[in-house]
MDTraj code that builds the backbone (N, CA, C; nanometers):
import mdtraj as md
import numpy as np

residues = "MET VAL THR ASP ALA ARG VAL ALA GLU TYR GLU SER VAL VAL ALA GLY VAL THR LYS TRP ALA ALA SER ARG ALA ASP ILE ALA ALA VAL GLY VAL VAL GLY SER TRP ALA ARG GLY ASN GLN HIS ASP ASP SER ASP VAL ASP PHE VAL VAL LEU THR PRO ASN LYS THR ALA TYR THR ALA GLY ASP GLY TRP ILE ARG THR ALA LEU GLY ARG THR VAL PRO VAL VAL ARG ARG ALA ASP TRP GLY VAL LEU THR GLU ARG ARG LEU LYS LEU PRO SER GLY PHE GLU ILE GLU PHE GLY PHE VAL GLU PRO SER TRP ALA SER THR ASP PRO ILE ASP PRO GLY THR ALA GLU VAL ALA ILE ASN GLY GLY LEU VAL PRO VAL TYR ASP PRO GLU ALA ILE LEU ALA ARG LEU ALA ALA ALA THR SER".split()
xyz = np.array([
    [4.2791, 6.6209, 4.8720],
    [4.2388, 6.4829, 4.8324],
    [4.1627, 6.4060, 4.9432],
    [4.0472, 6.3505, 4.8992],
    [3.9673, 6.2805, 5.0071],
    [3.9770, 6.1279, 4.9618],
    [3.9989, 6.0625, 5.0860],
    [4.0192, 5.9110, 5.0570],
    [3.8715, 5.8472, 5.0361],
    [3.8685, 5.7374, 4.9832],
    [3.7373, 5.6627, 4.9687],
    [3.6722, 5.6280, 5.0934],
    [3.7561, 5.6131, 5.1964],
    [3.7052, 5.5711, 5.3505],
    [3.6293, 5.6917, 5.3858],
    [3.6925, 5.8181, 5.3661],
    [3.6278, 5.9393, 5.4308],
    [3.5015, 5.9709, 5.3537],
    [3.5006, 5.9516, 5.2230],
    [3.3877, 5.9800, 5.1379],
    [3.2588, 5.8764, 5.1869],
    [3.2894, 5.7563, 5.2186],
    [3.2158, 5.6588, 5.2620],
    [3.1502, 5.6998, 5.3962],
    [3.2454, 5.7445, 5.4822],
    [3.1874, 5.7802, 5.6178],
    [3.1030, 5.9095, 5.6041],
    [3.1411, 5.9944, 5.5236],
    [3.0515, 6.1128, 5.4888],
    [2.9162, 6.0747, 5.4496],
    [2.9115, 5.9775, 5.3452],
    [2.7903, 5.9353, 5.2885],
    [2.7003, 5.8638, 5.4023],
    [2.7755, 5.7869, 5.4810],
    [2.6891, 5.7127, 5.5902],
    [2.6354, 5.8180, 5.6788],
    [2.7204, 5.9185, 5.7315],
    [2.6574, 6.0185, 5.8191],
    [2.5544, 6.0793, 5.7623],
    [2.5629, 6.1342, 5.6378],
    [2.4404, 6.2101, 5.5769],
    [2.3179, 6.1241, 5.5653],
    [2.3460, 5.9938, 5.5307],
    [2.2272, 5.9010, 5.5179],
    [2.1467, 5.8974, 5.6618],
    [2.2320, 5.8680, 5.7527],
    [2.1743, 5.8493, 5.9003],
    [2.1128, 5.9887, 5.9439],
    [2.1758, 6.1054, 5.9151],
    [2.1192, 6.2372, 5.9645],
    [1.9792, 6.2580, 5.8731],
    [1.9865, 6.2245, 5.7542],
    [1.8692, 6.2310, 5.6715],
    [1.7510, 6.1457, 5.7254],
    [1.7728, 6.0269, 5.7654],
    [1.6809, 5.9418, 5.8150],
    [1.6257, 5.9850, 5.9521],
    [1.7075, 6.0428, 6.0336],
    [1.6761, 6.0928, 6.1685],
    [1.5862, 6.2072, 6.1443],
    [1.6303, 6.3038, 6.0579],
    [1.5521, 6.4279, 6.0400],
    [1.4064, 6.3950, 5.9952],
    [1.4009, 6.2912, 5.8994],
    [1.2662, 6.2532, 5.8562],
    [1.1796, 6.1965, 5.9554],
    [1.2330, 6.1418, 6.0517],
    [1.1678, 6.0808, 6.1717],
    [1.1177, 6.1810, 6.2761],
    [1.1584, 6.3131, 6.2612],
    [1.1364, 6.4200, 6.3654],
    [1.0319, 6.5142, 6.3233],
    [0.9239, 6.5320, 6.3842],
    [0.8144, 6.6276, 6.3397],
    [0.8643, 6.7631, 6.3621],
    [0.9547, 6.7938, 6.4416],
    [1.0033, 6.9191, 6.4638],
    [1.1228, 6.9806, 6.3903],
    [1.1618, 6.8899, 6.2869],
    [1.2777, 6.9364, 6.2088],
    [1.2140, 6.9625, 6.0678],
    [1.2235, 7.0937, 6.0298],
    [1.1754, 7.1489, 5.8958],
    [1.2745, 7.0997, 5.7780],
    [1.3979, 7.1081, 5.8002],
    [1.4938, 7.0878, 5.6915],
    [1.6300, 7.0663, 5.7519],
    [1.7154, 7.0076, 5.6700],
    [1.8459, 6.9820, 5.7074],
    [1.9304, 7.0055, 5.5645],
    [2.0395, 7.0849, 5.5798],
    [2.1292, 7.1003, 5.4633],
    [2.2693, 7.0856, 5.4938],
    [2.3490, 7.0408, 5.4050],
    [2.4922, 7.0375, 5.4324],
    [2.5577, 7.1760, 5.3623],
    [2.6429, 7.2331, 5.4472],
    [2.7012, 7.3610, 5.4055],
    [2.8494, 7.3389, 5.4296],
    [2.9275, 7.4388, 5.3667],
    [3.0752, 7.4307, 5.3828],
    [3.1345, 7.3565, 5.2602],
    [3.2663, 7.3069, 5.2889],
    [3.3473, 7.2378, 5.1917],
    [3.2806, 7.1125, 5.1258],
    [3.2140, 7.0390, 5.1962],
    [3.1412, 6.9124, 5.1431],
    [3.0409, 6.9650, 5.0447],
    [2.9678, 7.0683, 5.0787],
    [2.8592, 7.1259, 4.9961],
    [2.9293, 7.1910, 4.8584],
    [3.0391, 7.2570, 4.8815],
    [3.1036, 7.3154, 4.7708],
    [3.1816, 7.2255, 4.6788],
    [3.2201, 7.1035, 4.7396],
    [3.2883, 7.0008, 4.6681],
    [3.4336, 7.0147, 4.6618],
    [3.4897, 7.0991, 4.7685],
    [3.6298, 7.1130, 4.7730],
    [3.6794, 7.0616, 4.9142],
    [3.6204, 6.9582, 4.9628],
    [3.6533, 6.8942, 5.0895],
    [3.7822, 6.8179, 5.0710],
    [3.8569, 6.8107, 5.1975],
    [3.9720, 6.7163, 5.1943],
    [3.9515, 6.6201, 5.3243],
    [4.0444, 6.5343, 5.3416],
    [4.0270, 6.4334, 5.4592],
    [4.0168, 6.5099, 5.5931],
    [4.0563, 6.6243, 5.6146],
    [4.0558, 6.6907, 5.7499],
    [3.9325, 6.7793, 5.7481],
    [3.8509, 6.7915, 5.6466],
    [3.7331, 6.8581, 5.6472],
    [3.6195, 6.8020, 5.7426],
    [3.5598, 6.8932, 5.8078],
    [3.4289, 6.8449, 5.8874],
    [3.3200, 6.8540, 5.7988],
    [3.2038, 6.7920, 5.8406],
    [3.0769, 6.8146, 5.7743],
    [2.9942, 6.9043, 5.8521],
    [2.9357, 6.9989, 5.7921],
    [2.8496, 7.1009, 5.8622],
    [2.7078, 7.0796, 5.8189],
    [2.6230, 7.0540, 5.9158],
    [2.4743, 7.0549, 5.8851],
    [2.4151, 7.1823, 5.9497],
    [2.3211, 7.2351, 5.8638],
    [2.2314, 7.3263, 5.9224],
    [2.0951, 7.2661, 5.9449],
    [2.0480, 7.2724, 6.0643],
    [1.9099, 7.2076, 6.0954],
    [1.8063, 7.3121, 6.1341],
    [1.7084, 7.3159, 6.0488],
    [1.6052, 7.4081, 6.0693],
    [1.4968, 7.3509, 6.1629],
    [1.4745, 7.4121, 6.2750],
    [1.3770, 7.3557, 6.3664],
    [1.3104, 7.4726, 6.4679],
    [1.1900, 7.4761, 6.4646],
    [1.1379, 7.5715, 6.5700],
    [1.1587, 7.5293, 6.7162],
    [1.2224, 7.4247, 6.7421],
    [1.2344, 7.3762, 6.8666],
    [1.3968, 7.3541, 6.9082],
    [1.4813, 7.4537, 6.8812],
    [1.6122, 7.4424, 6.8963],
    [1.6589, 7.3812, 7.0433],
    [1.5811, 7.4231, 7.1444],
    [1.6107, 7.3898, 7.2801],
    [1.6123, 7.2372, 7.2890],
    [1.5281, 7.1681, 7.2183],
    [1.5214, 7.0126, 7.2265],
    [1.6612, 6.9614, 7.1907],
    [1.7354, 7.0365, 7.1035],
    [1.8683, 6.9818, 7.0512],
    [1.9901, 7.0443, 7.1325],
    [1.9724, 7.1643, 7.1914],
    [2.0750, 7.2327, 7.2458],
    [2.0820, 7.2180, 7.4038],
    [1.9776, 7.1769, 7.4577],
    [1.9608, 7.1664, 7.6017],
    [2.0273, 7.0403, 7.6593],
    [2.0290, 6.9380, 7.5615],
    [2.0885, 6.8063, 7.5972],
    [2.1485, 6.7387, 7.4801],
    [2.1977, 6.6166, 7.5163],
    [2.2645, 6.5502, 7.3929],
    [2.1989, 6.4229, 7.3716],
    [2.0776, 6.3952, 7.4190],
    [2.0151, 6.2723, 7.3888],
    [1.9822, 6.2310, 7.2350],
    [1.9572, 6.3342, 7.1590],
    [1.9347, 6.3239, 7.0220],
    [2.0501, 6.2645, 6.9328],
    [2.1754, 6.2805, 6.9770],
    [2.2904, 6.2448, 6.9169],
    [2.2869, 6.0907, 6.8773],
    [2.2552, 6.0103, 6.9624],
    [2.2493, 5.8646, 6.9451],
    [2.1693, 5.8340, 6.8309],
    [2.0378, 5.8951, 6.8269],
    [1.9394, 5.8667, 6.7268],
    [1.9912, 5.9205, 6.5937],
    [2.0483, 6.0502, 6.5901],
    [2.0960, 6.1189, 6.4631],
    [2.2025, 6.0366, 6.4059],
    [2.3006, 5.9905, 6.4859],
    [2.4250, 5.9252, 6.4215],
    [2.4306, 5.7768, 6.4463],
    [2.3372, 5.7071, 6.5249],
    [2.3320, 5.5621, 6.5436],
    [2.4251, 5.5275, 6.6429],
    [2.4890, 5.6243, 6.7202],
    [2.5812, 5.5820, 6.8151],
    [2.6079, 5.7114, 6.9054],
    [2.6596, 5.6808, 7.0202],
    [2.6925, 5.7904, 7.1208],
    [2.8254, 5.8512, 7.0691],
    [2.8291, 5.9839, 7.0621],
    [2.9398, 6.0618, 7.0154],
    [2.9750, 6.1672, 7.1011],
    [3.0882, 6.2174, 7.1430],
    [3.1015, 6.3163, 7.2342],
    [3.0866, 6.4508, 7.1630],
    [3.0435, 6.5420, 7.2331],
    [3.0320, 6.6878, 7.1882],
    [3.1583, 6.7476, 7.2230],
    [3.2275, 6.8120, 7.1296],
    [3.3709, 6.8691, 7.1615],
    [3.3633, 7.0272, 7.1530],
    [3.2468, 7.0792, 7.1276],
    [3.2358, 7.2249, 7.1200],
    [3.0924, 7.2605, 7.1246],
    [3.0599, 7.3602, 7.2057],
    [2.9208, 7.4113, 7.2053],
    [2.9455, 7.5633, 7.1961],
    [2.8613, 7.6343, 7.0919],
    [2.8881, 7.7608, 7.0748],
    [2.7621, 7.8145, 7.0136],
    [2.7574, 7.9558, 7.0412],
    [2.6435, 8.0278, 6.9784],
    [2.6944, 8.1236, 6.8848],
    [2.6501, 8.1150, 6.7592],
    [2.6921, 8.2193, 6.6578],
    [2.5769, 8.2898, 6.5982],
    [2.5337, 8.3909, 6.6901],
    [2.4124, 8.4706, 6.6474],
    [2.2835, 8.3901, 6.6594],
    [2.2107, 8.3774, 6.5583],
    [2.0863, 8.2948, 6.5615],
    [2.1174, 8.1451, 6.5513],
    [2.2439, 8.0959, 6.5323],
    [2.2726, 7.9645, 6.5111],
    [2.3435, 7.9090, 6.6377],
    [2.2967, 7.7949, 6.6752],
    [2.3525, 7.7318, 6.8055],
    [2.4256, 7.6030, 6.7572],
    [2.5614, 7.5901, 6.7741],
    [2.6499, 7.4832, 6.7208],
    [2.6573, 7.3749, 6.8352],
    [2.6583, 7.2618, 6.7835],
    [2.7027, 7.1275, 6.8556],
    [2.8116, 7.0586, 6.7625],
    [2.9356, 7.0679, 6.8049],
    [3.0434, 6.9976, 6.7242],
    [3.0594, 6.8610, 6.7964],
    [3.0619, 6.7620, 6.7093],
    [3.0861, 6.6119, 6.7625],
    [3.2106, 6.5582, 6.6873],
    [3.2668, 6.4593, 6.7493],
    [3.3873, 6.3904, 6.6963],
    [3.3666, 6.2462, 6.7094],
    [3.3736, 6.1936, 6.5736],
    [3.3702, 6.0463, 6.5622],
    [3.4952, 5.9749, 6.6092],
    [3.4961, 5.8526, 6.6327],
    [3.6189, 5.7832, 6.6832],
    [3.7328, 5.7923, 6.5672],
    [3.6893, 5.8025, 6.4326],
    [3.7840, 5.8204, 6.3308],
    [3.8538, 5.9482, 6.3232],
    [3.8023, 6.0476, 6.4058],
    [3.8439, 6.1758, 6.4061],
    [3.7654, 6.2732, 6.3096],
    [3.6724, 6.2184, 6.2440],
    [3.5832, 6.3021, 6.1613],
    [3.4897, 6.3864, 6.2455],
    [3.4877, 6.5184, 6.2233],
    [3.4087, 6.5974, 6.3068],
    [3.2815, 6.6411, 6.2397],
    [3.1779, 6.6474, 6.3084],
    [3.0410, 6.6841, 6.2507],
    [2.9839, 6.8035, 6.3279],
    [2.9535, 6.9012, 6.2525],
    [2.8873, 7.0094, 6.3189],
    [2.7431, 7.0289, 6.2894],
    [2.6587, 7.0364, 6.3988],
    [2.5234, 7.0612, 6.3677],
    [2.4970, 7.2049, 6.4113],
    [2.4391, 7.2936, 6.3274],
    [2.4048, 7.4176, 6.3587],
    [2.2482, 7.4379, 6.3528],
    [2.1866, 7.4472, 6.4734],
    [2.0506, 7.4618, 6.4937],
    [1.9922, 7.6051, 6.4719],
    [1.9085, 7.6233, 6.3935],
    [1.8473, 7.7574, 6.3576],
    [1.6887, 7.7413, 6.3492],
    [1.6278, 7.8487, 6.3730],
    [1.4730, 7.8570, 6.3492],
    [1.4534, 7.8481, 6.1927],
    [1.3443, 7.8000, 6.1538],
    [1.3229, 7.7825, 5.9969],
    [1.3232, 7.9295, 5.9337],
    [1.2958, 8.0325, 6.0026],
    [1.3057, 8.1701, 5.9445],
    [1.4422, 8.2076, 5.8918],
    [1.5477, 8.1475, 5.9445],
    [1.6875, 8.1681, 5.8980],
    [1.6824, 8.1338, 5.7565],
    [1.6049, 8.0630, 5.6911],
    [1.6087, 8.0394, 5.5503],
    [1.5107, 8.1229, 5.4713],
    [1.4603, 8.2279, 5.5287],
    [1.3627, 8.3152, 5.4670],
    [1.4273, 8.3781, 5.3450],
    [1.3598, 8.3959, 5.2316],
    [1.4087, 8.4570, 5.1134],
    [1.3375, 8.5943, 5.0801],
    [1.2697, 8.6517, 5.1812],
    [1.1962, 8.7586, 5.1654],
    [1.2072, 8.8537, 5.2906],
    [1.3147, 8.9162, 5.3126],
    [1.4458, 8.9218, 5.2300],
    [1.5361, 8.8255, 5.2898],
    [1.6472, 8.7891, 5.2235],
    [1.7437, 8.6943, 5.2747],
    [1.8359, 8.7664, 5.3579],
    [1.8568, 8.7077, 5.4664],
    [1.9436, 8.7746, 5.5806],
    [2.0813, 8.7680, 5.5161],
    [2.1600, 8.8738, 5.5427],
    [2.3085, 8.8677, 5.4771],
    [2.3862, 8.7505, 5.5385],
    [2.3722, 8.7150, 5.6685],
    [2.4500, 8.6033, 5.7233],
    [2.4121, 8.4744, 5.6650],
    [2.2797, 8.4573, 5.6347],
    [2.2214, 8.3248, 5.5762],
    [2.2778, 8.3261, 5.4287],
    [2.2772, 8.4460, 5.3542],
    [2.3176, 8.4484, 5.2205],
    [2.4745, 8.4110, 5.2066],
    [2.5523, 8.4514, 5.2990],
    [2.7051, 8.4370, 5.3228],
    [2.7160, 8.2782, 5.3214],
    [2.6291, 8.2071, 5.4012],
    [2.6548, 8.0615, 5.4281],
    [2.5939, 7.9883, 5.3003],
    [2.4812, 8.0371, 5.2471],
    [2.4195, 7.9804, 5.1203],
    [2.5027, 7.9933, 4.9961],
    [2.5680, 8.1076, 4.9844],
    [2.6457, 8.1361, 4.8546],
    [2.7869, 8.0843, 4.8825],
    [2.8594, 8.1501, 4.9759],
    [3.0053, 8.1269, 4.9833],
    [3.0298, 7.9848, 5.0544],
    [2.9403, 7.9524, 5.1438],
    [2.9519, 7.8096, 5.2006],
    [2.8977, 7.7042, 5.1330],
    [2.8170, 7.7257, 5.0277],
    [2.7562, 7.6161, 4.9557],
    [2.6500, 7.5742, 5.0387],
    [2.5442, 7.5179, 4.9772],
    [2.4327, 7.4645, 5.0405],
    [2.3733, 7.3422, 4.9663],
    [2.3607, 7.2268, 5.0170],
    [2.3084, 7.1140, 4.9561],
    [2.1966, 7.0700, 5.0555],
    [2.0705, 7.0730, 5.0156],
    [1.9729, 7.0293, 5.0990],
    [1.9797, 6.8647, 5.1074],
    [1.9618, 6.8168, 5.2105],
    [1.9643, 6.6696, 5.2181],
    [1.8336, 6.6053, 5.2791],
    [1.7585, 6.6971, 5.3607],
    [1.6190, 6.6698, 5.4001],
    [1.5431, 6.8021, 5.3801],
    [1.4598, 6.8086, 5.2828],
    [1.3878, 6.9388, 5.2611],
    [1.2473, 6.9035, 5.2079],
    [1.1579, 6.8402, 5.2872],
    [1.0265, 6.8182, 5.2332],
    [0.9379, 6.9216, 5.1756],
    [0.9600, 7.0421, 5.2269],
    [0.8808, 7.1680, 5.1864],
    [0.9688, 7.2577, 5.0953],
    [1.0842, 7.2028, 5.0565],
    [1.1740, 7.2974, 4.9567],
    [1.2236, 7.4227, 5.0269],
    [1.2351, 7.4296, 5.1641],
    [1.2579, 7.5571, 5.2155],
    [1.4146, 7.5826, 5.1839],
    [1.5065, 7.4952, 5.1954],
    [1.6426, 7.5194, 5.1508],
    [1.6625, 7.5279, 4.9998],
    [1.5795, 7.4508, 4.9270],
    [1.5907, 7.4451, 4.7743],
    [1.5533, 7.5969, 4.7231],
    [1.4623, 7.6587, 4.7864],
    [1.4157, 7.7939, 4.7576],
    [1.5219, 7.8914, 4.7917],
    [1.5870, 7.8680, 4.8988],
    [1.6996, 7.9530, 4.9447],
    [1.8119, 7.9448, 4.8596],
    [1.8558, 7.8187, 4.8227],
    [1.9685, 7.7825, 4.7248],
    [1.9401, 7.8541, 4.6004],
    [1.8179, 7.8473, 4.5504],
    [1.7780, 7.9132, 4.4225],
    [1.7960, 8.0676, 4.4303],
    [1.7431, 8.1259, 4.5373],
    [1.7450, 8.2664, 4.5418],
    [1.8783, 8.3196, 4.5747],
    [1.9743, 8.2344, 4.5998],
    [2.1081, 8.2808, 4.6194],
    [2.2140, 8.2435, 4.5210],
    [2.1608, 8.1852, 4.4139],
    [2.2492, 8.1438, 4.3052],
    [2.2664, 8.2323, 4.2060],
])
top = md.Topology()
chain = top.add_chain()
for i, resn in enumerate(residues, 1):
    res = top.add_residue(resn, chain, resSeq=i)
    for name in ("N", "CA", "C"):
        top.add_atom(name, md.element.get_by_symbol(name[0]), res)
traj = md.Trajectory(xyz[None], top)
């Protein structure tokens, strides 16, 4: 069960991240994956964003982008590399965790679809939230 307050917080975060992505020339697309994308989230679920950018280093070498993306400074609670994806996990004062996974746009290639990408898009769910060139929409269609 998800409280109305958590849903409102999720919607606010997604709106802010979408606006931030649209203001950045080096972000090709952003999608939500995981439980929020699948629709089986609960109050303890984090929100997982996959961010397609040819300039991962701009977001993984420092934390200056966080204030713009979320409208406030939020601490990074985990930094990890998962193959081609570089994670930055943040924690809001409410306890809501937000994961940003930065990948090259080629991660969403549909010819052929990488098995790891397919796993995220199919089992993890994929909802494009900023996708001006329909990169993630094509991936979602190819894996459905």
